C-alpha positions as CSV (number, residue, x, y, z in Angstrom):
1,M,15.4,14.9,-7.8
2,K,13.1,12.0,-6.7
3,L,13.6,9.6,-3.9
4,Y,11.6,6.4,-3.6
5,I,10.9,5.2,-0.1
6,K,10.1,1.6,0.9
7,N,7.3,1.0,3.4
8,M,6.0,4.6,3.2
9,V,2.4,3.7,3.0
10,T,0.4,5.9,5.5
11,I,-0.3,9.5,6.1
12,R,1.7,9.2,9.4
13,C,4.7,8.0,7.3
14,I,4.4,11.1,5.1
15,M,4.4,13.4,8.2
16,A,7.4,11.6,9.7
17,V,9.4,11.9,6.4
18,K,8.5,15.6,6.1
19,D,9.7,16.1,9.7
20,A,12.9,14.2,9.1
21,L,13.7,16.2,6.0
22,E,13.0,19.5,7.7
23,R,15.3,18.5,10.6
24,L,18.0,17.7,8.1
25,G,17.5,21.0,6.3
26,I,16.6,19.2,3.0
27,Q,14.1,21.1,1.0
28,Y,11.3,19.2,-0.8
29,S,8.5,20.2,-3.1
30,E,6.3,17.2,-2.5
31,V,6.1,14.1,-0.2
32,N,3.6,11.4,-1.3
33,L,3.1,7.8,-0.5
34,G,6.4,6.1,-1.4
35,E,7.9,9.1,-3.1
36,V,9.7,12.4,-2.2
37,S,10.4,15.1,-4.7
38,L,13.3,17.2,-3.6
39,K,13.7,20.8,-4.8
40,E,17.3,20.3,-5.8
41,N,19.9,17.6,-6.1
42,I,21.6,16.6,-2.9
43,S,25.1,15.4,-2.1
44,D,26.1,11.9,-1.2
45,I,26.5,13.0,2.4
46,Q,23.0,14.3,2.5
47,L,21.7,11.2,0.9
48,D,23.4,9.1,3.6
49,Q,21.9,11.3,6.3
50,I,18.4,10.8,4.8
51,R,19.0,7.0,4.6
52,S,20.2,6.9,8.2
53,T,17.3,9.0,9.5
54,L,14.7,7.0,7.6
55,L,16.0,3.7,8.7
56,L,15.2,4.8,12.3
57,L,11.6,5.1,11.1
58,D,11.8,1.6,9.4
59,L,11.8,3.3,6.0
60,E,14.3,2.7,3.3
61,V,15.5,4.8,0.3
62,L,15.3,2.6,-2.8
63,E,17.8,2.8,-5.6
64,D,17.4,-0.3,-7.7
65,K,15.1,0.4,-10.6
66,K,13.2,-2.9,-10.3
67,T,12.7,-2.5,-6.5
68,I,11.5,1.1,-7.2
69,L,9.0,-0.3,-9.7
70,V,7.7,-2.9,-7.2
71,Q,7.3,-0.1,-4.7
72,Q,5.4,2.0,-7.2
73,I,3.0,-1.0,-7.8
74,K,2.4,-1.2,-4.0
75,T,1.9,2.5,-3.7
76,L,-0.6,2.6,-6.5
77,I,-2.6,-0.3,-5.0
78,I,-2.5,1.3,-1.5
79,K,-3.7,4.6,-2.9
80,L,-6.6,2.8,-4.7
81,I,-7.7,1.1,-1.6
82,Y,-7.1,3.6,1.2
83,H,-7.1,7.0,-0.5
84,S,-9.5,6.9,-3.5
85,D,-13.2,7.1,-3.7
86,D,-13.3,6.5,-7.4
87,P,-14.0,3.0,-8.7
88,L,-11.5,1.4,-11.0
89,V,-12.6,2.1,-14.5
90,K,-10.6,-0.7,-15.9
91,N,-9.3,-3.8,-14.2
92,L,-6.2,-3.7,-12.0
93,S,-3.8,-5.0,-14.6
94,V,-4.9,-2.4,-17.2
95,Y,-4.7,0.3,-14.5
96,L,-1.2,-0.6,-13.4
97,S,0.1,-1.0,-16.9
98,H,-1.3,2.4,-17.9
99,Q,0.0,4.2,-14.8
100,L,3.5,2.7,-14.9
101,Q,3.9,2.4,-18.7
102,Y,5.0,-1.3,-18.6
103,D,3.4,-4.5,-19.8
104,Y,1.4,-6.1,-17.1
105,T,3.1,-9.5,-17.6
106,Y,6.4,-7.9,-16.9
107,L,5.0,-6.1,-13.8
108,S,3.4,-9.3,-12.5
109,N,6.5,-11.4,-12.9
110,L,8.8,-8.8,-11.3
111,F,6.4,-8.3,-8.4
112,S,6.0,-12.1,-7.8
113,T,9.7,-12.7,-8.0
114,Q,10.6,-9.9,-5.5
115,Q,7.6,-10.2,-3.2
116,G,6.8,-13.9,-3.2
117,I,3.1,-13.1,-3.7
118,T,1.1,-12.1,-6.8
119,I,-0.1,-8.6,-7.4
120,E,-3.7,-9.9,-7.2
121,K,-3.1,-11.5,-3.8
122,F,-1.4,-8.3,-2.5
123,Y,-4.4,-6.3,-3.7
124,I,-6.9,-8.7,-2.1
125,C,-5.0,-8.7,1.2
126,H,-5.0,-5.0,1.4
127,K,-8.6,-4.8,0.5
128,I,-9.4,-7.2,3.3
129,E,-7.3,-5.2,5.7
130,R,-9.3,-2.1,4.7
131,V,-12.5,-4.0,5.3
132,K,-11.3,-4.8,8.8
133,E,-10.5,-1.2,9.5
134,L,-14.0,-0.1,8.3
135,L,-15.7,-2.9,10.3
136,L,-13.9,-1.9,13.5
137,N,-13.7,1.9,13.2
138,K,-16.8,3.0,11.4
139,D,-20.5,2.6,11.7
140,L,-20.8,1.3,8.2
141,S,-22.9,-1.7,7.2
142,L,-21.4,-4.5,5.2
143,T,-23.4,-3.2,2.2
144,D,-21.8,0.2,2.7
145,I,-18.3,-1.3,2.9
146,A,-18.9,-3.4,-0.2
147,F,-20.0,-0.3,-2.1
148,T,-17.1,1.8,-0.7
149,L,-14.5,-0.8,-1.8
150,H,-16.2,-1.5,-5.1
151,Y,-17.1,-5.1,-4.5
152,S,-19.7,-6.5,-6.9
153,S,-21.8,-7.7,-4.0
154,V,-21.8,-8.2,-0.2
155,A,-21.6,-12.0,-0.9
156,H,-18.4,-11.5,-2.9
157,L,-16.9,-9.4,-0.1
158,S,-18.0,-11.9,2.6
159,A,-16.6,-14.9,0.6
160,Q,-13.3,-13.2,0.0
161,F,-13.0,-12.0,3.6
162,K,-13.7,-15.6,4.9
163,K,-11.2,-17.1,2.5
164,V,-8.4,-14.7,3.6
165,T,-9.1,-14.5,7.4
166,G,-11.0,-17.7,8.1
167,L,-13.8,-15.6,9.7
168,T,-17.0,-14.1,8.4
169,P,-17.0,-10.2,8.5
170,T,-19.8,-10.4,11.1
171,H,-17.9,-12.8,13.4
172,F,-14.7,-10.6,13.0
173,K,-16.7,-7.5,14.0
174,Q,-18.3,-9.3,17.0
175,S,-14.8,-10.4,18.2
176,N,-13.7,-6.7,18.0
177,G,-10.8,-7.7,15.8
178,N,-9.1,-9.8,18.4
179,K,-8.0,-12.2,15.6
180,R,-6.6,-9.3,13.6
181,D,-3.3,-10.1,11.9
182,L,-0.9,-7.8,10.2
183,V,-1.6,-7.7,6.5
184,E,1.9,-8.9,5.7
185,N,1.3,-12.1,7.7
186,I,-2.0,-12.8,6.1
187,C,-0.5,-12.2,2.7
188,R,2.3,-14.6,3.4
189,D,-0.2,-17.3,4.4
190,Q,-2.0,-16.9,1.1
191,K,1.0,-17.8,-1.1
């Protein structure tokens, strides 16, 4: 049995979900970003216990198929940006369509309707958020960051960064991230 979890996007979330499931005595085979594979079917009472426990962690069990699909889109994008060193072989639309086995137009319309932002803007916002983390937490040059995040050039990264944040990457780094916003707020401003 699979459960799809909204807002489960970090390694810390995975650890918290594992801990919650263990405390509830629910056996799982795998816990990944946005998804939990249980070893066996669970009762409605156990599902309610999981829901209640995860809500305390600001996580939510998803049940609507369209909402699950949107969460899968988000999870794939986050994995690409934060947890993959491999460059996208195809463009994002082809990648998502292939991974989810849906036409990209359908995915795009569904995502925009439910999230109020396009898939592309969501992707860009998360890439910029990753750039911020790398600027503040690593001793990487802008060239290294552009290479790591598969930008075509430093100029492209810098232009996109300034468009989203209003700052150049260098100015952002010099300010030690004092102007850092949550990615959700930045993405909302980009609508």
